[in-house]
C-alpha positions as CSV (number, residue, x, y, z in Angstrom):
1,M,56.2,-46.2,-134.8
2,D,57.8,-49.6,-134.9
3,L,58.8,-50.7,-131.4
4,H,60.9,-53.7,-132.5
5,P,64.2,-51.7,-132.8
6,F,63.7,-50.9,-129.1
7,G,63.5,-54.5,-128.2
8,F,59.8,-55.4,-128.6
9,P,59.7,-59.2,-129.0
10,T,59.2,-60.8,-132.4
11,Y,57.2,-64.0,-132.5
12,S,56.0,-65.8,-135.6
13,N,52.8,-66.6,-133.9
14,P,50.5,-63.6,-133.4
15,V,48.9,-65.2,-130.4
16,A,52.3,-65.3,-128.6
17,T,52.7,-61.6,-129.5
18,A,49.4,-60.9,-127.9
19,D,50.5,-62.5,-124.7
20,V,53.4,-60.1,-124.3
21,K,52.9,-58.1,-121.0
22,A,52.6,-54.4,-122.1
23,S,50.8,-51.2,-121.3
24,I,50.6,-47.5,-122.4
25,V,49.9,-44.4,-120.3
26,F,49.6,-40.8,-121.3
27,L,51.8,-38.5,-119.2
28,S,50.1,-35.4,-120.7
29,N,48.3,-34.6,-124.0
30,D,51.8,-34.3,-125.6
31,S,53.7,-37.2,-124.2
32,L,53.3,-40.9,-123.3
33,A,55.1,-43.8,-121.7
34,L,54.8,-47.5,-122.6
35,Y,56.4,-50.6,-121.3
36,F,56.7,-54.2,-122.5
37,E,58.3,-57.5,-121.6
38,Q,61.2,-58.2,-123.8
39,Q,61.6,-61.5,-125.6
40,I,62.6,-64.4,-123.4
41,S,63.0,-68.2,-123.9
42,E,60.1,-70.5,-122.9
43,T,62.2,-71.9,-120.1
44,A,63.2,-68.6,-118.6
45,Q,62.3,-67.9,-115.0
46,P,61.6,-64.6,-113.3
47,P,62.9,-61.9,-113.0
48,Y,62.2,-61.1,-116.6
49,S,63.5,-58.2,-118.7
50,F,61.3,-55.2,-119.2
51,K,61.8,-51.9,-121.1
52,V,60.1,-48.5,-120.5
53,L,60.0,-45.9,-123.3
54,T,58.7,-42.3,-123.3
55,F,57.9,-40.3,-126.4
56,D,56.8,-36.7,-127.1
57,A,54.0,-35.6,-129.5
58,S,56.4,-35.6,-132.5
59,G,57.4,-39.2,-131.9
60,K,60.8,-38.3,-130.5
61,L,62.2,-40.7,-128.0
62,M,62.5,-38.9,-124.6
63,G,63.9,-41.7,-122.5
64,Q,64.3,-45.4,-122.1
65,L,64.9,-47.7,-119.2
66,A,65.6,-51.4,-119.1
67,F,65.2,-53.4,-115.8
68,L,64.6,-56.9,-114.5
69,G,61.3,-57.6,-112.7
70,D,58.6,-60.1,-112.0
71,G,55.4,-59.3,-114.1
72,K,53.2,-60.5,-111.2
73,S,54.5,-57.8,-108.9
74,L,54.9,-55.0,-111.5
75,D,52.8,-51.9,-112.2
76,I,53.6,-48.9,-114.3
77,T,51.3,-45.8,-114.5
78,S,51.4,-42.1,-114.9
79,G,51.7,-39.8,-111.9
80,P,51.4,-36.2,-111.1
81,N,53.3,-33.5,-113.0
82,E,54.1,-35.9,-116.0
83,T,55.9,-38.4,-113.8
84,I,56.0,-42.2,-114.2
85,L,55.3,-44.5,-111.2
86,L,56.9,-47.9,-111.4
87,R,55.9,-50.3,-108.6
88,E,57.8,-53.4,-107.8
89,S,57.3,-55.8,-104.9
90,E,58.3,-53.5,-102.0
91,K,59.0,-50.1,-103.5
92,L,57.6,-47.4,-105.8
93,D,60.1,-45.6,-108.0
94,I,59.1,-42.2,-109.4
95,Y,60.7,-41.1,-112.6
96,D,60.4,-37.9,-114.7
97,A,59.4,-38.0,-118.4
98,R,63.0,-38.6,-119.4
99,L,63.1,-41.6,-117.1
100,Q,65.5,-40.0,-114.6
101,L,64.8,-41.3,-111.1
102,I,63.4,-38.7,-108.8
103,K,62.8,-40.7,-105.6
104,T,61.9,-44.1,-104.2
105,H,59.0,-44.6,-101.9
106,P,58.9,-47.8,-99.7
107,L,55.9,-50.0,-99.9
108,P,54.6,-52.8,-97.7
109,S,55.3,-56.4,-98.9
110,T,51.5,-56.9,-99.1
111,T,51.0,-54.4,-101.9
112,L,49.1,-55.9,-104.9
113,G,48.5,-53.0,-107.3
114,M,48.0,-49.3,-107.8
115,K,45.8,-46.8,-109.7
116,F,46.4,-43.1,-110.3
117,D,43.6,-40.6,-111.1
118,R,45.0,-37.4,-112.7
119,A,41.9,-35.3,-112.2
120,L,41.7,-36.1,-108.5
121,N,45.5,-36.2,-108.0
122,Q,44.8,-39.4,-106.1
123,L,46.8,-42.6,-105.9
124,V,45.2,-45.8,-104.7
125,L,47.4,-48.6,-103.4
126,V,45.8,-52.0,-102.9
127,T,47.1,-54.4,-100.2
128,T,46.1,-57.7,-98.8
129,V,44.4,-58.0,-95.4
130,D,46.1,-61.0,-93.6
131,D,44.3,-64.2,-94.6
132,S,40.8,-62.8,-94.4
133,G,40.1,-63.0,-98.2
134,K,39.8,-59.2,-98.3
135,Q,41.8,-56.4,-99.7
136,K,42.4,-52.8,-98.5
137,A,42.4,-49.8,-100.8
138,H,44.6,-46.9,-99.4
139,F,43.6,-43.6,-100.9
140,L,46.7,-41.3,-101.0
141,D,47.4,-37.7,-102.0
142,A,49.6,-38.4,-105.1
143,N,52.1,-35.6,-104.2
144,S,52.6,-36.0,-100.5
145,F,51.6,-39.7,-100.2
146,E,49.5,-38.7,-97.2
147,E,46.8,-41.4,-96.6
148,L,43.4,-39.8,-97.0
149,T,41.3,-42.9,-96.2
150,S,41.3,-46.6,-96.5
151,L,38.5,-49.0,-97.4
152,I,38.2,-52.8,-97.4
153,Y,36.5,-55.0,-100.0
154,P,36.4,-58.7,-101.0
155,K,39.4,-60.1,-102.8
156,R,37.5,-61.8,-105.6
157,S,35.5,-58.9,-106.8
158,T,35.4,-56.4,-109.7
159,V,36.3,-53.0,-108.2
160,I,36.3,-49.4,-109.3
161,F,37.8,-46.4,-107.4
162,G,36.4,-42.9,-107.1
163,E,37.2,-39.9,-104.9
164,R,37.8,-41.5,-101.5
165,Q,35.2,-44.2,-102.4
166,L,34.9,-47.5,-104.2
167,A,32.3,-49.8,-105.7
168,Y,32.6,-53.5,-106.1
169,S,30.7,-56.3,-107.7
170,L,30.9,-60.0,-106.9
171,G,29.3,-61.0,-110.1
172,G,26.4,-63.5,-110.4
173,Y,23.0,-62.0,-110.1
174,C,23.2,-58.5,-111.7
175,K,20.4,-56.7,-110.0
176,G,21.7,-54.6,-107.2
177,A,25.1,-56.2,-107.7
178,L,27.2,-53.1,-106.8
179,H,28.3,-52.5,-103.3
180,F,29.6,-49.1,-102.3
181,Q,32.1,-48.0,-99.6
182,P,32.1,-46.1,-97.4
183,D,28.4,-45.2,-97.7
184,Q,26.1,-47.7,-99.3
185,S,23.1,-45.6,-98.3
186,N,24.1,-42.8,-100.7
187,W,23.7,-45.2,-103.6
188,Q,20.6,-47.1,-102.5
189,K,18.5,-46.0,-105.5
190,L,20.8,-48.1,-107.8
191,Q,19.7,-51.3,-106.1
192,D,17.1,-52.0,-108.8
193,R,19.6,-51.7,-111.6
194,Q,21.6,-54.5,-113.2
195,T,25.1,-53.2,-112.4
196,C,27.4,-56.3,-112.3
197,N,29.9,-54.8,-114.8
198,P,31.0,-51.4,-113.4
199,L,33.5,-49.5,-115.5
200,T,34.3,-46.2,-113.7
201,F,33.1,-43.4,-111.5
202,I,32.1,-40.3,-113.3
203,G,32.8,-37.6,-110.8
204,R,31.7,-38.2,-107.2
205,D,28.1,-38.8,-107.9
206,A,27.7,-41.1,-111.0
207,I,29.0,-44.4,-112.4
208,A,29.3,-46.0,-115.8
209,Y,28.6,-49.6,-116.4
210,A,28.0,-52.0,-119.3
211,L,25.3,-54.7,-119.8
212,N,23.7,-56.3,-122.8
213,Q,25.5,-54.2,-125.4
214,Q,24.5,-51.1,-123.6
215,L,26.7,-48.4,-122.0
216,S,24.9,-46.6,-119.2
217,V,25.8,-43.7,-116.8
218,V,23.6,-43.1,-113.8
219,D,23.9,-40.8,-110.8
220,R,23.4,-41.9,-107.2
221,N,19.7,-40.9,-107.3
222,G,19.1,-43.4,-110.1
223,N,18.8,-40.8,-112.9
224,E,20.1,-42.0,-116.2
225,L,22.6,-39.4,-117.6
226,F,23.7,-41.4,-120.6
227,S,22.7,-44.5,-122.5
228,G,24.4,-45.7,-125.7
229,H,24.6,-48.8,-127.8
230,I,27.9,-50.8,-127.7
231,P,28.1,-52.2,-131.3
232,A,29.7,-55.5,-130.2
233,P,28.3,-59.0,-129.9
234,D,27.5,-60.6,-126.6
235,T,30.5,-62.8,-125.7
236,F,32.0,-64.4,-122.6
237,H,34.0,-61.3,-122.0
238,M,32.3,-58.1,-120.8
239,P,33.4,-54.7,-122.1
240,S,36.4,-53.2,-120.1
241,F,37.4,-49.7,-119.2
242,V,40.1,-48.0,-121.2
243,G,40.1,-44.4,-120.1
244,L,38.1,-41.2,-119.1
245,S,39.1,-37.7,-120.0
246,E,40.0,-35.3,-117.3
247,D,36.8,-33.3,-117.8
248,R,34.8,-36.5,-117.4
249,A,33.2,-35.9,-120.9
250,R,34.8,-38.7,-123.0
251,L,34.8,-42.3,-122.1
252,A,36.7,-45.1,-123.9
253,I,35.9,-48.8,-123.5
254,M,37.1,-52.0,-125.1
255,A,35.0,-54.9,-126.3
256,L,35.6,-58.3,-127.7
257,M,34.6,-58.8,-131.4
258,K,34.2,-62.0,-133.3
259,R,36.2,-62.5,-136.4
260,S,34.5,-63.6,-139.6
261,K,34.7,-67.3,-140.2
262,F,36.2,-66.5,-143.6
263,T,39.2,-64.7,-142.1
264,T,39.8,-67.0,-139.2
265,K,42.6,-69.5,-139.8
266,A,42.3,-72.9,-138.2
267,G,43.8,-73.0,-134.7
268,T,43.8,-69.2,-134.3
269,W,42.0,-67.1,-131.8
270,P,38.5,-66.2,-133.3
271,Y,38.2,-62.9,-131.5
272,Y,39.8,-59.5,-131.6
273,N,39.5,-56.2,-129.6
274,E,37.7,-53.0,-130.6
275,V,37.8,-49.7,-128.8
276,F,34.7,-47.4,-128.6
277,V,35.0,-43.8,-127.5
278,Y,31.8,-42.0,-126.4
279,D,31.1,-38.3,-125.7
280,L,28.9,-38.3,-122.7
281,K,27.7,-34.7,-123.2
282,P,26.2,-34.7,-126.7
283,K,25.6,-38.4,-126.0
284,K,27.2,-40.0,-129.1
285,L,29.7,-42.5,-130.2
286,L,32.8,-40.7,-131.5
287,L,35.1,-43.4,-132.6
288,K,35.3,-47.2,-133.4
289,H,38.8,-48.5,-133.7
290,A,39.3,-52.2,-134.5
291,M,42.5,-53.8,-133.3
292,P,42.7,-57.2,-135.1
293,E,46.2,-57.7,-133.8
294,G,46.2,-55.3,-130.8
295,Y,45.4,-55.6,-127.1
296,V,46.7,-52.4,-125.4
297,S,45.2,-48.9,-125.6
298,A,45.0,-45.6,-123.7
299,L,43.0,-42.4,-123.8
300,S,44.8,-39.0,-123.6
301,P,43.8,-36.6,-120.7
302,D,41.8,-34.4,-123.1
303,G,40.1,-37.3,-124.7
304,H,41.2,-36.3,-128.3
305,L,43.9,-39.0,-128.8
306,M,44.1,-42.8,-128.4
307,A,47.3,-44.7,-128.3
308,T,47.5,-48.5,-129.1
309,I,50.1,-51.2,-129.5
310,E,49.3,-53.4,-132.5
311,L,51.8,-56.2,-133.5
312,G,54.7,-54.3,-132.0
313,T,53.7,-50.9,-133.5
314,L,52.8,-47.8,-131.5
315,K,49.8,-46.1,-133.1
316,I,48.3,-42.7,-132.3
317,V,44.7,-42.3,-133.4
318,P,43.0,-38.9,-133.4
319,I,39.5,-38.7,-132.1
320,P,37.1,-36.2,-133.6
C-alpha cells in the first residue's frame, strides 16, 4: 500500500527517505498501526508533524490521526486489547484501533521511553534517576498501570526487558557481559558465554543473543536451546531485535547487509537491511527478506506475517 497519499514524505534522495522517523506495530494478527514524520523543511524546528494510521487485514484504513510532537520525546506502541499507546513528554494517550482517544495517563517529566509485551501484558516505562547516570525501569500491569516492580541499570547500556526482570550489557569485552536484575545469581552459569549483544528474553528462563554471525538461545543454566547461522556479513552494526511471537516460537531479527559494488552508486550508503525470521522449535530459518530501501519492520503476534515500510510503501510479507 502506497503511504504517500496519506502524507508520507517524498524525497528525491533515498537516504533522506530512510531518515524519516517511522515505526510499525501489530495490534493483532488482523490489524496494525504505523506512524511517520511528515515532510518538513530543513529549517523547521520542533514540534514536528506526525501521522498515525491503522489498517485492517484487508488493507482498509481504520483510522488516522495527525498531531504535532517532538520525535525525541515520542513513542508509539501497541497496547492491551488492540489499543495504541502514544507517549509524549509528560503524558500517555491510549487510543482504540480507530484512533479514538480512550483515556490519558499522566507521566513524570523524567520519562524516556516505553516497551509493551503482549504475552506478559506488561508495560515498561523508563525514567532517568536524577544525575546519577542511571535509569529506572518501572514494570507495570498494562491494564491497571499498577507498578509491579522497578529496577535500576546504567544509562549507557544495551538493555532487554523480561517478566519483572532485565538484562543489560555495557559492551566491550563480551565474555560474561550480561548483567541481570534483580537476581544475577540465577543467571550465573552464563558468565562464560560471550553475550554482549542481547536481543530478547525467551520466557522467564532463557535469552537470545547474537555474535559472530550466530544466533543463540540459552537458558539460565547455560543449556543451549537454539543455535542458528545469521547469513549476514560482519559489519560495524550488530543484528537487532525485530519481534517475537506470542508463543515464543518465532523470532525475527534485522542485520546490515553490504551492497554489491556494482549496484552501489557513488556517494550512496553501501549497506541495506535484511530481516531473518527463525522458528526456534524445529530450529530453522523460515524467511529472509531483503529491504534495499527499507528500514522499518514488525512481526505479527502469531509470527506468520511481517510488515515493512519500504520507500513509503507498506508491505505485508507472509511467513511460511
